[in-house]
C-alpha positions as CSV (number, residue, x, y, z in Angstrom):
1,M,31.5,-10.7,2.2
2,S,28.3,-9.7,4.1
3,M,30.5,-8.2,6.8
4,I,32.5,-6.2,4.3
5,R,29.2,-4.9,2.7
6,D,28.0,-3.9,6.2
7,Q,31.1,-1.7,6.6
8,S,29.8,0.4,3.6
9,F,26.2,0.5,5.1
10,G,24.3,3.4,3.5
11,I,27.0,4.1,0.9
12,Q,26.7,1.5,-1.9
13,S,23.4,2.6,-3.4
14,Q,24.8,6.2,-3.7
15,K,27.9,5.1,-5.7
16,S,28.0,6.0,-9.4
17,I,28.3,3.3,-12.0
18,P,31.0,4.3,-14.6
19,D,29.9,4.5,-18.3
20,T,26.2,4.5,-17.6
21,N,23.4,6.9,-18.4
22,I,19.6,7.2,-18.2
23,D,19.2,5.3,-21.5
24,M,19.7,2.2,-19.3
25,L,16.6,3.0,-17.3
26,N,13.2,1.6,-18.2
27,R,11.4,4.7,-19.6
28,D,7.9,3.5,-18.9
29,A,8.9,2.9,-15.2
30,L,10.5,6.3,-15.0
31,T,7.4,8.0,-16.5
32,D,5.2,6.1,-14.0
33,F,7.4,7.0,-11.1
34,R,7.5,10.7,-12.1
35,G,3.7,10.7,-12.3
36,E,3.5,9.4,-8.7
37,V,6.1,11.9,-7.5
38,R,4.3,14.8,-9.2
39,H,1.0,13.7,-7.6
40,W,2.4,14.0,-4.1
41,G,4.3,17.2,-4.8
42,L,7.3,16.7,-2.5
43,V,9.7,17.9,-5.1
44,S,7.4,20.2,-7.1
45,H,10.3,22.2,-8.4
46,L,11.3,19.2,-10.5
47,D,7.9,18.6,-12.1
48,S,8.6,20.3,-15.4
49,V,12.3,19.6,-15.9
50,S,13.7,17.1,-18.3
51,D,14.2,13.4,-17.3
52,E,17.9,14.1,-17.2
53,D,17.6,16.9,-14.7
54,F,14.9,15.1,-12.7
55,C,17.2,12.0,-12.3
56,K,20.0,14.3,-11.1
57,G,17.8,16.1,-8.7
58,V,16.5,12.9,-6.9
59,G,19.7,10.8,-6.9
60,I,18.9,8.4,-9.7
61,T,22.0,9.7,-11.4
62,D,25.0,11.7,-10.2
63,H,25.6,15.3,-11.3
64,S,27.5,14.0,-14.4
65,G,24.6,11.9,-15.5
66,Q,26.0,8.5,-14.5
67,L,23.5,6.1,-12.8
68,T,23.8,5.4,-9.1
69,Y,23.3,1.8,-8.0
70,G,20.2,2.8,-6.2
71,G,18.8,4.5,-9.3
72,L,19.6,1.5,-11.5
73,I,18.0,-1.0,-9.0
74,M,14.9,1.2,-8.7
75,L,14.2,2.0,-12.3
76,G,16.7,0.1,-14.5
77,K,15.9,-2.1,-17.5
78,S,17.3,-5.5,-18.3
79,P,19.9,-6.5,-19.1
80,Y,21.6,-3.6,-17.4
81,T,20.1,-4.2,-14.0
82,F,21.3,-7.8,-13.9
83,N,24.6,-7.0,-15.5
84,F,25.6,-4.5,-12.8
85,V,23.7,-6.2,-9.9
86,P,23.7,-10.0,-10.8
87,T,22.0,-10.8,-7.5
88,F,19.1,-8.4,-8.0
89,C,15.8,-10.0,-7.0
90,A,12.4,-8.9,-5.6
91,D,10.5,-12.1,-4.8
92,Y,6.9,-12.6,-3.7
93,V,5.3,-16.0,-3.2
94,E,1.8,-17.0,-2.1
95,I,1.9,-20.5,-0.5
96,P,-1.1,-22.6,0.6
97,G,-0.8,-23.8,4.1
98,T,0.5,-22.5,7.4
99,G,3.8,-24.3,8.2
100,L,7.1,-25.3,6.7
101,E,5.6,-28.3,5.1
102,A,3.6,-26.0,2.9
103,M,6.9,-24.9,1.3
104,T,7.2,-28.3,-0.4
105,K,3.8,-27.8,-2.1
106,N,3.2,-25.8,-5.3
107,Y,2.7,-22.1,-4.7
108,T,-0.5,-20.5,-5.9
109,Y,1.3,-17.4,-7.2
110,R,4.8,-16.2,-7.7
111,I,5.7,-12.7,-9.1
112,P,7.2,-12.9,-12.6
113,E,10.8,-11.6,-12.8
114,Q,10.7,-7.8,-12.9
115,Q,13.3,-5.4,-14.4
116,N,13.5,-3.2,-11.3
117,L,12.2,-2.5,-7.8
118,W,9.6,0.0,-9.0
119,E,7.9,-2.5,-11.3
120,A,8.1,-5.2,-8.7
121,S,6.5,-2.9,-6.1
122,R,3.6,-2.1,-8.3
123,V,2.8,-5.8,-8.8
124,I,3.4,-6.7,-5.1
125,L,1.2,-3.9,-3.8
126,R,-1.7,-5.1,-6.0
127,R,-1.4,-8.5,-4.4
128,L,-1.1,-7.2,-0.9
129,R,-4.2,-5.1,-1.4
130,T,-6.2,-8.3,-1.8
131,L,-5.0,-9.7,1.6
132,V,-6.3,-7.0,3.9
133,N,-9.5,-5.5,5.1
134,T,-10.4,-2.1,3.8
135,P,-13.8,-1.5,5.6
136,M,-16.0,1.3,4.6
137,V,-16.1,3.8,7.5
138,G,-18.3,6.6,6.1
139,I,-19.6,8.6,3.2
140,N,-17.9,11.8,2.0
141,E,-19.6,15.1,1.0
142,R,-20.0,13.8,-2.5
143,G,-21.8,10.7,-1.4
144,Q,-18.8,8.4,-2.1
145,S,-17.7,5.5,0.1
146,V,-14.7,6.2,2.4
147,E,-12.6,3.2,3.2
148,D,-10.1,2.5,6.0
149,F,-6.7,1.6,4.4
150,S,-4.8,1.3,7.7
151,E,-3.9,-2.4,7.2
152,Y,-2.8,-1.9,3.6
153,D,-0.7,1.2,4.5
154,I,1.2,-0.8,7.1
155,L,2.0,-3.6,4.6
156,R,3.0,-1.0,2.0
157,E,5.4,0.5,4.5
158,A,6.8,-3.0,5.2
159,M,7.4,-3.6,1.5
160,A,9.1,-0.3,1.0
161,N,11.2,-0.7,4.1
162,Q,12.2,-4.2,3.0
163,M,13.4,-2.9,-0.4
164,A,15.2,0.1,1.2
165,H,17.0,-2.1,3.8
166,A,17.8,-5.2,1.7
167,D,21.3,-6.2,0.8
168,H,20.8,-6.2,-2.9
169,F,24.3,-7.4,-3.5
170,S,23.8,-10.6,-1.4
171,P,23.2,-13.9,-3.1
172,R,20.4,-14.5,-0.5
173,R,17.0,-13.5,-1.8
174,S,14.8,-10.8,-0.4
175,C,11.3,-12.3,-0.4
176,I,7.7,-11.9,0.8
177,H,6.1,-15.2,1.8
178,V,2.3,-15.2,2.1
179,F,0.9,-18.2,4.1
180,D,-2.8,-18.7,5.0
181,D,-2.2,-17.4,8.5
182,R,0.7,-14.9,8.1
183,I,2.8,-12.7,5.9
184,E,6.6,-12.9,6.2
185,F,9.0,-10.2,4.9
186,L,12.4,-11.9,4.7
187,N,15.5,-9.7,4.1
188,P,19.2,-10.4,3.7
189,G,21.3,-8.0,5.7
190,G,21.3,-7.1,9.4
191,M,19.9,-4.0,11.1
192,P,22.1,-0.9,11.3
193,M,21.4,-0.6,15.1
194,P,19.5,-2.6,17.8
195,L,15.8,-2.5,17.5
196,D,15.3,-0.8,20.9
197,V,17.5,2.0,19.8
198,M,15.6,2.4,16.6
199,E,12.3,2.4,18.5
200,S,13.4,5.0,21.0
201,S,14.7,7.6,18.5
202,F,13.7,9.2,15.2
203,E,17.0,8.2,13.6
204,S,16.7,6.7,10.2
205,Q,19.6,4.9,8.6
206,P,18.5,2.8,5.6
207,R,21.0,0.5,3.9
208,N,20.1,2.1,0.6
209,P,19.4,5.8,1.1
210,V,18.7,6.4,-2.6
211,I,16.0,3.7,-2.7
212,A,14.5,4.9,0.5
213,K,14.4,8.5,-0.8
214,L,12.7,7.4,-4.0
215,F,10.0,5.4,-2.2
216,R,9.4,8.4,0.1
217,L,9.0,10.8,-2.8
218,A,6.4,8.4,-4.3
219,H,4.6,8.4,-0.9
220,L,5.2,4.7,-0.4
221,S,7.1,5.0,2.9
222,E,7.6,7.2,5.9
223,N,10.6,9.3,6.8
224,L,12.7,10.2,9.8
225,G,12.4,6.9,11.7
226,Y,8.6,6.6,11.6
227,G,8.7,3.3,9.6
228,L,9.2,0.9,12.5
229,R,6.5,2.7,14.5
230,K,4.1,2.3,11.6
231,L,4.8,-1.4,11.4
232,K,4.2,-1.8,15.1
233,R,0.7,-0.3,14.6
234,W,-0.4,-3.6,13.1
235,Q,-1.3,-4.9,16.5
236,E,-3.3,-1.8,17.3
237,V,-5.1,-1.7,14.0
238,T,-5.9,-5.4,13.6
239,N,-5.6,-6.8,17.2
240,R,-3.2,-9.4,15.7
241,P,0.5,-9.7,16.6
242,M,3.5,-8.8,14.5
243,H,7.0,-10.0,15.2
244,I,10.5,-8.8,14.2
245,E,13.3,-11.4,14.3
246,T,16.9,-10.3,13.6
247,T,20.2,-12.1,13.2
248,I,23.6,-10.7,12.3
249,N,22.8,-11.0,8.5
250,S,19.0,-11.2,8.2
251,V,15.7,-9.7,9.3
252,K,12.2,-11.3,9.3
253,V,9.0,-9.3,9.9
254,T,5.9,-11.3,10.4
255,F,2.3,-10.0,10.3
256,D,-0.2,-12.4,11.8
257,L,-3.4,-13.2,9.9
258,Q,-4.5,-16.2,12.0
259,T,-7.6,-14.7,13.6
260,R,-9.0,-13.0,10.5
261,E,-11.8,-15.5,9.9
262,A,-12.9,-15.5,13.5
263,E,-13.0,-11.7,13.6
264,K,-15.0,-11.2,10.4
265,T,-18.4,-11.2,12.1
266,D,-17.3,-8.8,14.9
267,V,-15.5,-6.6,12.5
268,A,-18.6,-6.4,10.2
269,K,-20.7,-5.4,13.2
270,N,-18.3,-2.7,14.3
271,V,-17.9,-1.4,10.8
272,A,-21.7,-1.2,10.4
273,K,-22.0,0.9,13.6
274,N,-19.2,3.2,12.6
275,V,-20.5,3.6,9.1
276,A,-24.0,4.4,10.4
277,K,-22.6,7.1,12.6
278,N,-20.5,8.6,9.8
279,V,-23.3,8.4,7.3
280,A,-25.7,10.3,9.6
281,K,-23.2,13.1,9.9
282,N,-22.8,13.5,6.2
283,L,-26.4,13.4,5.1
284,T,-28.1,16.6,4.0
285,E,-31.5,17.5,5.6
286,R,-33.3,16.4,2.4
287,Q,-31.4,13.1,2.3
288,Q,-32.4,12.5,6.0
289,Q,-36.0,13.1,5.1
290,I,-35.8,10.6,2.3
291,I,-34.2,8.0,4.6
292,A,-36.9,8.6,7.2
293,L,-39.8,8.2,4.7
294,I,-38.3,5.0,3.3
295,S,-37.8,3.7,6.9
296,E,-41.5,4.3,7.6
297,N,-42.7,2.8,4.4
298,P,-40.3,0.6,2.3
299,Q,-42.9,0.4,-0.4
300,T,-43.1,4.1,-1.0
301,T,-42.5,5.5,-4.5
302,R,-40.2,8.2,-5.8
303,A,-43.3,10.3,-6.7
304,E,-44.7,9.9,-3.2
305,I,-41.4,10.9,-1.6
306,A,-41.2,13.9,-4.0
307,F,-44.8,15.0,-3.1
308,T,-44.2,14.7,0.6
309,I,-41.0,16.7,0.6
310,G,-42.2,19.2,-2.0
311,V,-39.7,18.8,-4.7
312,A,-39.6,17.4,-8.3
313,T,-39.4,13.7,-8.8
314,K,-36.1,14.2,-10.8
315,T,-34.6,15.8,-7.7
316,I,-35.5,12.7,-5.6
317,E,-34.0,10.5,-8.3
318,R,-30.7,12.5,-8.1
319,E,-30.7,12.2,-4.3
320,L,-31.3,8.5,-4.4
321,A,-28.5,8.1,-6.9
322,A,-26.2,9.8,-4.4
323,L,-27.5,7.5,-1.7
324,S,-27.0,4.3,-3.7
325,D,-24.5,3.0,-1.1
326,I,-27.1,3.4,1.6
327,V,-30.5,2.6,0.1
328,Q,-31.4,0.2,-2.8
329,Y,-34.6,-0.7,-4.5
330,V,-35.2,-4.4,-4.7
331,G,-37.7,-6.3,-6.9
332,S,-40.0,-5.2,-9.7
333,K,-41.2,-1.6,-10.3
334,K,-44.7,-2.4,-9.0
335,G,-44.0,-5.1,-6.3
336,G,-40.6,-4.1,-5.1
337,H,-39.4,-2.2,-2.0
338,W,-36.6,-0.2,-0.6
339,E,-33.8,-1.7,1.6
340,L,-31.5,0.3,3.9
341,Q,-27.9,-1.0,4.1
342,Y,-27.4,0.5,7.5
343,N,-29.6,1.3,10.5
344,I,-29.2,5.1,10.6
């Protein structure tokens, strides 16, 4: 049966389901999805159209209004999703331990059953967000922290790729396993072409083009063959290995977390250096004066800073509020002092 499904690779998710319509979609999920699509503006000509026309425009339904399998799997509501795709599943499990023996223990978290892939992706992404480092790398012009989401972006791409390439009609489950030392993305269904061919070209051939397109419109995945390249960047970004194992009817992508604890000290030092450089670039001349005065005398007061610079105390208070990520006042009003978070 798997071989027969492979013969229709890239076709099944585009097929229409007779006697269906958008009333079989989860309207909350559709509204949420449209909001994401509108935010990224890749199909801005569909922003103000009706739900019916929007679904026709992006492939959730065909031109007669019947749901496609991809549209139903992505945004359907129960019981329709499970009636038409009884094997539908998007599993995510967090397992304490590092080896196969851990599988026999109780998991610490398992995603509740979701009605569709969009809802599942929202839950899974919130969990993945907690597993990766998002170090602060600077301060923007408004004084807000700027974080590096490189690790999270790679895992987000892996999740979207998994859902776009899964054989959703297989009784085998598509699942993400999170161990203490690694994250495994397990997928039923083989690759459409050898890995070396995929790496050496920009060709993109997802098993489920409709699902792949919908994730791309919501800015959750890349396009034109960039996905695999982005996953490979894990080694560059984290200095930890990633592996892709393929068989005739399955794919496993593993992201290593083993050295995270050992790297934390070095990472913190490097981040502090990078932040200091970026902070210095983004400070105004007055803010630099404030930092210099505080560095010279951590016990200085707001009034003293204002007098030295020649501005009102309220102006200094506003500047210090904007610098709250960099400098903080510790202790009582009379006996406290200023502390700089970074050596600038």
